[in-house]
C-alpha positions in Angstrom: -30.1 -4.0 -34.3 -30.5 -0.5 -35.7 -28.8 2.4 -34.0 -30.9 5.2 -35.4 -30.1 4.9 -39.1 -33.7 5.1 -40.2 -35.1 7.3 -37.4 -32.9 10.3 -38.0 -31.4 10.1 -34.5 -27.6 10.7 -34.6 -25.5 7.6 -34.3 -23.6 6.9 -31.0 -19.9 7.6 -31.2 -17.1 5.7 -29.6 -13.4 6.7 -29.3 -11.0 3.8 -29.8 -7.2 4.2 -30.0 -7.6 7.9 -30.4 -10.0 7.7 -33.3 -13.7 8.5 -33.1 -16.0 6.0 -34.8 -19.8 5.8 -35.2 -21.6 2.7 -34.0 -23.6 1.6 -37.1 -25.3 -1.3 -35.5 -24.8 -4.0 -32.8 -25.5 -7.6 -32.0 -26.0 -9.1 -28.6 -25.9 -12.8 -27.8 -25.3 -14.9 -24.7 -21.6 -14.5 -24.8 -20.7 -11.5 -26.9 -21.5 -7.9 -27.7 -20.5 -7.2 -31.3 -20.3 -3.5 -32.5 -20.1 -2.8 -36.2 -18.4 0.6 -36.4 -17.7 3.0 -39.2 -14.7 2.3 -41.5 -15.6 -1.4 -41.5 -14.3 -1.9 -37.9 -15.9 -4.7 -35.9 -15.4 -4.7 -32.1 -16.3 -8.0 -30.3 -16.5 -8.0 -26.5 -16.7 -11.5 -25.0 -18.2 -12.2 -21.6 -16.0 -14.4 -19.4 
């Protein structure tokens, strides 16, 4: 899923462990939310 890369809309930012990162794109499935962040960081949040 695109987070504004082609539309010119600024990317959403997220602060993790004191560092601000851009959300480049994300994926949602039945169990997970996967955020692909700047600096090649992937954050996976799993539904319990």
